[in-house]
N, C-alpha and C positions, 0 to 999 in steps of 0.2 A: 715630840709631845715633855713640857719640862713641869707643869705643873697637872695634878690631878685633887681632882673632889672626892673626897668620900664622905655617909649619912646614915643614918640611920634613926627613925623611930623609938626615942628614948625607951617604949612598952617594949623593946625591940632588939634589947642591945646584947641580945643573942642569936641575932640576925634574922631577917637576910639582910646584906648590908648593901644600899648604893653601890658603885664604884668609879660611876662613869659614865660621860652623853655618849650620843650615838659620834661621836668622834677621836675618841677614849680611839689608841693605841692596840691596834685590835693583838696586838704579840703578849701586852702586859695585860690585855682582857685573858686571854688563853691560859697564860700562865694564872692568872689569879679563879680559872675556869669560872669568871662571870660567862652569862648569860645576856645576849641584851634581847630585851624586850620594852613594849610598847604599853601602856595603860592604860585602859580605854578613858578615852575624851581629853586626853593626852595628842595632842601634835608630834612629840619628837617622843623619841626612844631613846634610853639608858641601858646599865650596863649594871645588874644584881649576881650578889654573890647569896649561897646560904650559910657559909660563916661568919660570926663574931666580926663584929669589926676589929679586937685587937689582935686576930689571927687575923684579915686583913695587912693592917699598920704593919704586922712583925714579915709579912711576905714582902710588900714593898719595899721595905726597910734593905732589905737582904737584896734589892732594885738597885737601892741605891738611891731611893727617895728620903726625903727628913721631911719631917712636922713643920710648919711655916707659925699657922695655929688653930686653934681649934677652939666652938665657939657653940652654943645651945642657941638653935632656934626657936620658938613655939615650943615644938616638942622631935625638934627634929637635933640630932650631934652633928656635928661639922666637922671633918677636918680637910684642909688648904696644907697637900704637901709641891715638895720639890724636887727634881733630882736636877745637879749639874749637870750639863752639856759638854763634849769634847772632850 
């Protein structure tokens, strides 16, 4: 899984941080200490970690992920990361 999305609400920049969807690599999610949840009303699961985004991004960098881009969407901050395979 070479791509990863990380996001958080602007008012919650100290956490929690969304770190993946229901198809994310369980090894990476375990390394981050993320838990899989389904928010009431959603028909999909996502992973959350209590750490702030900066700590999550630091951990992912240690695993070989690099930030490709970052943007704000409404009240949400989103980072797209990529990890070279092979």
